[in-house]
LUMKEMAR-188037 format. One record per residue (C-alpha): residue in one letter; x, y negated, z. Coordinates in steps of 0.02 Angstrom, whole numbers, plus 50000, padded with zeros to 5 digits. Each point is the difference from the previous one (the first is absolute). Layout:
! residues N
AXYZ...
//
This chain:
! residues 783
M520135203354998K499874981749923D500185004249843L498325006749965R498954988049927I498224997350042L498664990349900L498564999250088L498434995749884A498024998750034S499065015549973A498884991449861F501674995249904F500795017849993C498385008949961L500484994449832F501675005150002F500215017050058S498935015149946T499605015550057D500475010649838T501155013250003M501864994450008A500815002949825Q501645010550029V501684996049944G501435013950011F499975018750065P499225010050050Y498704999849865C498675012350009E498525002049864T498935015150001F498824993349842A498485007350097D498784986749970Q499854981649970E499714995350179S501725007250048L500844993449846G501304986550035A499544982749931S501744999349891T499645015549901V499974994549820F499085010249864G500214999749812G499265011449843S498925015150045A500715000350188R498855000950127L499345008350176Q499005014649988D499515014950103G501454995850136V501414997749888L500874986349891R499445006949816L501134993249849T499115008249859D498695012149956A500155015849900Q499624989349834Q501094995449860E500994983449979Q499764994450191N501224990850108G499924992950172Y501214992750132V500104993850171Y501154991150109I500174993450163D500314981650004I501015001050169P501894998049986F501225012650093S501754997050044P501075013549908A501344994950138Y500075015750103G499365011349841I498105006449958K499205017750038A498175003049925S498765013350002F498445002849926E498845013649925Y499585000649819F498755010449896M500265003049819Y498665012849935G498395000349910G500744996949806T500855007449868G501814995050080A500514981349965D500634988950027G500754996250181L500324987950141T501234989050044V500504992150197F500984984049955L500834986450091F500164983349940D500874982650047A498634991850124V500584981549936V498945004349831Q498654986949995N498925007149850F500125020350030R499835008549826P500215018949972G501055008049874G499365010849847F498775013950030G500005016049898G501555009350055S500914983650068F498565002650148G499774980950031Y501924998050053A501225001249829Q499964990649850R498895007249859N500204996149801G500444983050027Q498924997050144A500874993750151G500485010750164M499184996150165T500504981750062G501414999950141G500105020749980Y501275007650104L499575017550030G498785010849901L499735017750047G498935008849878F499095018850042D499685003249806S498965015449957F500004997349816G501774997049967N500344981149942F500644990850139G501715008550005N500304998149822S500474986349881S498504998749910E498854983649971G501574989450024K500655006850173V501844999450054G500775016050017G499295017350067F500375017850026L501445007649882G500774983749957G498364991049963S499095014549893P498294993949927G499235018150028L498785003950144F500495003950170P498275006850079N499985001550190A501314988350038I500554986750132S500984986949944L500794985050075R500214983149887K500904983850063G499444982249989G500074989449848S499274983649921G498854998749842V500395012949878N501795003750067G500455011850147Y498965010550090D501425014449955F499665019950051V501185003250166I499535016550045G498665013649974K499505018350032I498765011349919T498935009350136D499275012949894T500535012549874P501054991249884L499644998749801P501395010649901G501854989750008Q499514991450160E500285013150132V501614989850078L498524986550056A498855010150103L500075004650178D500445019450044V498695011649959D499515003450182F499424979650019R499074997149852F498364992749993P498844990949876L499754981650037S498145001849976S498955009050106G498715007249886G499224996349823Q498334997349929G498585003350133T501185001050137S499684986950156R501084991550123V501135010550119T500104991550171D500635014550128P501705004150004N499605019449998Q499274999349847I500635004149834G500384983449907Y500254986950144R501504988049970K500664987350107V501604988449973Y501524994350119L500984986049925D501484994450084L501194985849951Q501474999350130P501374985749984H501495006149915P501635001850108S500784989949870G498734985750037E499424999949815G498165006449959Y499295015450088L500175018550001F498375007649931K499275014550082L498315007749947E499055014450084M498365009049964E498805009250098V499365011649887T498805015350009T500105012949864Q499315015250111T498434998250122G500534996050163E502014998349959P500424980449966R501764997549984L501134984550003I500944999749847T501584987249963I499844993249830F501614987950025P501105003550151G500664979950009N500584996649820A500854981249972F498844986549957N501434988549997F498854982549946D499784986150128A498344997150048P499204982350032E499764992550154F498275006550018L498915013249912K498175005049974I499435017349953G498595005649898F499425014449886A499495001749823A499395014349865S499345002849838T499105012049872G500035002249823G499495013149874E500235011650143T499134997250182N500175000550188I499174992850155H501344990250090E499784996650179I501054993850156R499635000150188N500834998850195L501304988649928I501284996650142V501564987949971E501204998450133V501864994950026S501135016549953N501504993950119D498844998150142A501655005750113G500804983949940L498554989250072E499874992350156N498304993850095P499894982850034S499994993350173G498604987050086V500174989350130D498894995850141F499074983650006T499534992550182D499084984350062F499344992249850A498554990449984S498375001349925C498494989650009E498265005150045G498674999649869Q500994998149836E500975011449898N501884999050026T501155004849875Y501915006950024F501445006149899I501265012150018T501334996749883D501285011749938E501254990550082E499295003550173V500085018349978I501195012549950L499955006849819P501445011349984N499635006949818E500574991449836N498744989049912S498755004050145E498684986950074I498475002650103R498685007649905C498695003050135L499564996750181Q499025011050100F499124997350180Y499715012650153S499355000150168S501415011150074L501725006649950D499185018050004E498914994249835I501504996949921D501045017150038A498375009149940E500274993049812T501725001049978E499925014449891D498744996049879I501164993549844C498434995349889A499174991650170Q501574989750009G500204996449817K498094993949974C500074989350176R498305006950061E498504988749992E499565004750177N501714993050068R499774984549910V498774994050128L499875000850195E498514996150101I500324998550193P498964991450120E501174984750000G499864997949810T500325006049826F501755003449921K500105000549808A501195002249886G500264988549846T500525003649831N501704993449992G501055014150094G500364991550171D498494988750027F498625003250102T498574990450110F499214999850164F498434995750051P499774998250194N498175003150059E499194989050126G500295001750178F501865003649990T500744983850029D501754999050096Q500275020649967N501205009249920V499595013949875T501195012349944V500165013149862Y501065009649879Y500565000049823T501185007949872I500694992649847T500025011249844D501454995349870T500105002749818Y500635017349998G498555005250111K501245000250175S499084993050150S500644992950165S499645010750173G498794985950061N500244985450088A498834990050147M499224983349950T499374987750134L499064985549966K499184987450136I498254995249960Q499654979750032E498644989349989S499694991549811P499864982150005E498524991949890P500494996349830I500564985349933S499584988349833I500854992849857F499344982949949E500584992249842D501014982150036D498734991650119N498365007949943L499225007850144E498945011449877I500655016349968V500215004349835E500465016949914E500864992249847V500944984549943R500274997449827L501564990349932C500794991549845G501585006949954G501304989550113E498924995650139S500065007850191V498785002650133T500415000350188F499245009650116T499644998550192S499455013450117R498964995050158G499625011950153G499315002150161E501715004250088I501794993850025Y500895010749858E501925003350029R500405003349819Y499275000949821E500285011949853W499384995649826Y499535012649865K499814997349818D499135015949923D500395009750164Q501834995849991L500914991750140I500624982049945E501694997250065G500244983050097A498144998650014T499894997150181S498834985950053S498114995750010Q500154992349817Y500575007449843T500044992349816A499635011149863R500704996449822S499715016949928Q498555009549954G499325014950134E499085005250139F500404991150165L499785004150185V500814995050164K500335011250159A500184989450155F500755010150151N499644996650190R500895002750131K499665018050013N500595002849830C498355002949915P499644992249841A498514989549955I499545004049829S499274986549897N498864998949847V500765001849823I500194987949880S500355001149823V500944986749899S499895001449827F500644990449839P498605002749875E500585001049825F498974989649870P498755010049923D500245005249819F498744989149878D499764999849827F499364985549914E499654997249806S500924984649922P499674989249911V498394994550070V499104993049851G498384986649998C499375001149829I498754984150040P500904984549969G499774989750176E499315014050097P501085005750153V500595018650010D499755012550143V501795007950027T499355012750139N499195009449866S501665003949932I500735006850163S499745019150038N498965004450174Y499944981150017D499634998750208P500144982750067F499375008350186T501665010250031Y501134988749891D500614983849954Y500174992449809K500914985449938L500164992949827S501124985349970N500944992149857G500974988750090G498704986150015Q498345008350036T499725014550118Y498525009650010L499465010550155N499035016849990D498234994949930E500684983549930M500755011449870K498325002049922E500044982249929V501614996849913S499804986949862I501784997649944S500985010449873G501855004150046E501235012850083Y499655001950190Q500665010550141L499065013150092Q500175006050158I499205011150149K500165002850177H499125008450152A498614988850068D500705000250187L501804996349937A500904983949934C501135008449881Y499595000949809S500725012649877S501244995449855P499154989749866E499265007949841S499794989649842L498324998249944Q499354990749847V498384990449985V499444995049823I498484989949975L499464997849813E500104981049932E498835003949868E498495012249988L500315015949907I498665001149867A499425013549877N499424997749824F499965008349835D498955000549829F499645014149872E499475002349828I499935013649858R501855004749971G500454990549833T498424991549951G499634985850125V498215007350039K499744994250167G498055002150031E498325000549924E500284983449906D501485008349904G499075014849960G499885010750148F500875013950079F499855017749946P500405018350093D501605002849899D500694983150005E501764999750081F499924984850110Q501704989850040F500004992850188R501204986050020D500634994150182L499834980350017S500314997750178P501034983650026N501205003450124G501025012250098A499275017849932Q501195013050004S498925017749997W498335001949919S498525011750042W498725002249870D498265009050048F499145000549821G498295004850082D499705015849948G501265010050098S501594995149901V501394989750070S501614993749949T501734990850063E500504991949844K499894981549989N499114998649817P499145018649989T498935005549866H498285010650028I498765009349911Y498275003350091G499105012149865K498374995350057K498834985350022G499824994950168E500124984550124F501945000550058D500604989550154V501964997949955T501074994550156L501794994149996T500835000350164V501874991749994T501235000050138N501474988450028M501675003750063W499354998450180G498755011749983C498604986849993E498405005949887A498724989749889S498535009949909L498864994149850T498595009249943K499284997149814R498615011249913V500185006549829S498455003549929I499825013549855I498174999749936R500305006249827S500405016849927Y500044994849808R500384985149902L499094998349827M500244983649875F499334997849827P500574988149861T498714987149940G500655003249821F501275007349889T500974997449828P500185014549918L500974991949839A501154991450119S501685006750061S499485000350171N498365002750087Q499575012649870F498885011350095F498724999350129L500285009050158P499824994850194K501315000650124S499655011650141K500765005650177G499385014650101L498985010449881I500185016949973S498805000249859G499124989649864E499044998149858L499784985249879S498564997549875I499924986449853F498284993349947N499444988049863T498694987950051W498565010949932G500655014650122D500835011249879L501525009650075I501494996549905F501535004950100Q500195011850153T501535006250112D500335009550143D501935000649972F500954989650131M501354999049868T499134993249874P500664982749934G498164993849989W498604995749850D500994993349847G498354990949929K499725014549869L498455011349978E500485013849882G501714991249958K499144984149937L500314983950106L498254992250054D499464982649990A500484987150127G498774996950143I499165007250160Y500135017250057V499455009650160Y501015011450104R499585012350148Y501405009650121D499445015250100A501415003950122V500525008250166A501084992550135T501235008050098D499065000650155G498475007949889E498984984249983K499135000549826V500284982849903T498984994349847K500294982449934S499364992349828G500184984649899K500214989749847F501534995349900K500644992049848L500775008549832I501084986249941R500585000549828
//
């Protein structure tokens, strides 16, 4: 029995490696009641409206437009055929649509059901692809669409009729995408529609697929009317291609008289199956409804007579070491597995052969590899089955050094066939003290060694005994050829060593992790710009998440190098290379280009303004008025590429030389901000003072007889009304007007030109802001 490989690891190490979760099943038999969440297998996958409810798997409620599916994510080998049994419950609605049991290729990575409606989640439907990897779909169709060619399905009853075939059980083969899923065979189970008589069961055997309509409940008693149970059997075809398909149902149509009715006696299904299959169920409703439910599923090998029980072997005189968990593997090669595509599915432990004999008739207990048989506690210690078929552990209790312990075990294969039981004897020996791994000549124990690419580290093991041999492990895998007290690691992983003493018990070392840390992702902005000539720039501000405690940074340009915080004072423009490394390592990342720009000439903002087209720049030119249109001009001397104006009244502009009308009096601080190609900014603020709301100017004289200056009239701006009055020196009113369109006084009174001399004017007006204006003065009439 020297082929039995033994791994002896410290208890602290293996408490992380093994768990007490129920072993995941692989292969036959598969038994699932769907009774509750606690007993449900971990590999049951739900979709759509499917859920556990009231002790069954409910696929749909009696509601319109529902669909649900479930599949068992466990591969079965179909080499010896498949047989399955389950109860279904179809009730409580108006009679639609139905359910399917399906088989599909176990290698499918991303399972997706087919179309629902009349396709029941299996076949294609109106351009929607059929089930991924579908091999077989058996539909129990209350409404009548699964067995016809409607909705894009291929084939059906009567050569592919699109008509309804209610209460029909139909078989479809596999397909891919929108192709295939062809109708193979079907049978109507109840009274057929006219013209469908040839498709139905004999009158004495007919029954409806549903157990009851609206308001009815689930029928679980085989003696009550409405009970339904399915027996599906796929036996390997004698020709070697595909299967013989047999379908029987236990049906109760009269109280106390359940009947077994043959639907298909063994029809050919000549389609080769993939190497492994998985099983599932689906159901749907449409405009009509039903509750669809499943329970008590059992999947077994069909040709059980063609299978043989595996054979184990007796293991004797193997060492175990006290005080630590010892791990062993029984490989497929060490036992006899006579059945095709078979492997060790589970290992179970017993105190005696009598206990094994008591369980041989319980097929579902074998299929589930019962939890209580995976752990065996005896006075000498604890045996525990592992998660990988033939692996197990033994933890000896203290006080049994140099004693032997014997237990019994069985192996169960992929098809649920179990060995008759064999003995296993182990000798308990004293465990050595642990040893330690050190990095090179460093006598301090470390948990991790970090390296740069291409580097290596030499580990040395030291302990308190003389050791006859060593085994080094990386990530729990034995390193071939590593048999000395030293080992040089050149790759990433977790390393430990086992040093075996003269009793062949291993001293287990600490674990050291070797890693080659990747360079961290770091973002930075380039170029880094200094806007003040002669002042250095801080490059670290451009590096996101700059962290000089965890990482080291290097900036260089061939002649100058800055490290970490030295990069806060970079004073020379140019192209640089930026690199990063872990602070505890010597290797830097590949260089990344970074540009530093420090302005040689300071950016300056400047501008002026005037009343557009007048040259008026201030009070000295007559002042500004609310409705004046200001022209602003950028006078910045160097490098400006964009402009931002703030006119001080909430208005802004990005034009280089904008115009603006304020429309009111006030003091307005106008700010121009210019930006150059590097993002540097400069600003300047100037004040615009609009202190006038009107302008009123009178001439000192006029010449009525000349070709120009013939009328006396003031020039004004900002007035909304005004009245001009002209008087002689004795105070007599000789002219008056409030018409803004008048050309003015022409020097005449009652059509006669007055004498040259001095005259007096008075002007009463109202400005745009409501200010009252009165102005008077003298002027000359010149002849």
